[in-house]
C-alpha positions as CSV (number, residue, x, y, z in Angstrom):
1,M,0.0,0.0,0.0
2,L,2.8,2.4,0.8
3,N,4.3,1.9,-2.6
4,N,0.9,2.5,-4.3
5,K,0.5,5.7,-2.3
6,N,4.1,6.8,-3.3
7,I,5.0,7.0,0.4
8,P,8.8,6.4,0.8
9,F,9.8,3.9,3.4
10,T,12.9,2.0,4.6
11,E,12.5,-1.7,5.3
12,I,14.5,-2.9,8.2
13,S,15.1,-6.7,8.1
14,I,15.2,-8.4,11.5
15,A,15.4,-11.9,10.1
16,N,19.1,-12.5,10.7
17,D,19.9,-9.9,13.3
18,P,18.8,-10.7,16.9
19,N,20.0,-7.3,18.2
20,K,17.9,-5.4,15.6
21,R,14.9,-7.7,16.3
22,A,15.2,-6.9,20.1
23,E,15.5,-3.2,19.3
24,M,12.3,-3.2,17.1
25,I,10.4,-5.2,19.7
26,Q,11.4,-2.7,22.3
27,K,10.3,0.3,20.1
28,S,7.0,-1.2,19.1
29,Q,6.2,-3.3,22.1
30,R,5.2,-6.0,19.7
31,S,6.9,-9.1,18.3
32,T,5.0,-9.5,15.0
33,V,6.2,-8.0,11.7
34,P,5.8,-5.8,9.9
35,Q,5.6,-2.9,12.3
36,I,5.3,0.6,10.7
37,F,6.9,3.7,12.1
38,N,6.7,7.3,11.0
39,G,10.1,8.5,12.1
40,D,10.3,7.4,15.7
41,K,6.5,7.2,16.2
42,H,5.1,3.7,16.1
43,V,2.0,3.7,13.8
44,G,1.0,0.0,14.0
45,D,1.1,-3.2,12.2
46,C,-0.2,-4.0,8.7
47,T,-3.8,-4.5,9.9
48,E,-3.8,-1.1,11.6
49,I,-2.4,0.6,8.6
50,Y,-5.2,-0.8,6.4
51,D,-7.7,0.2,9.0
52,L,-6.3,3.8,9.1
53,E,-6.5,3.9,5.3
54,S,-10.1,2.7,5.2
55,R,-11.1,5.4,7.6
56,G,-9.2,8.1,5.6
57,K,-6.7,8.8,8.4
58,L,-3.5,7.3,7.1
59,D,-2.4,10.3,4.9
60,E,-3.0,12.7,7.8
61,L,-1.0,10.5,10.1
62,L,1.9,10.2,7.7
63,A,2.0,13.9,6.7
C-alpha cells in the first residue's frame, strides 16, 4: 500500500539480526512483523495501517 501511495519507506530486516529484532520489539512493544513507524513514532502493524487507510486517516498521520 505504501508503494501504491508513493510513500517512501525504509525496510529494516530483522530476520538474521537478533539485536535489531530486540530493538524493534522494544520500540513497538510487539513481536510481529511488519511494524510501521513514522520517524520514531510507532504507527502500528499491517492491519492497523489498512484500517487507518479505510477510515481516511493514514495520509493525515503520515503527513
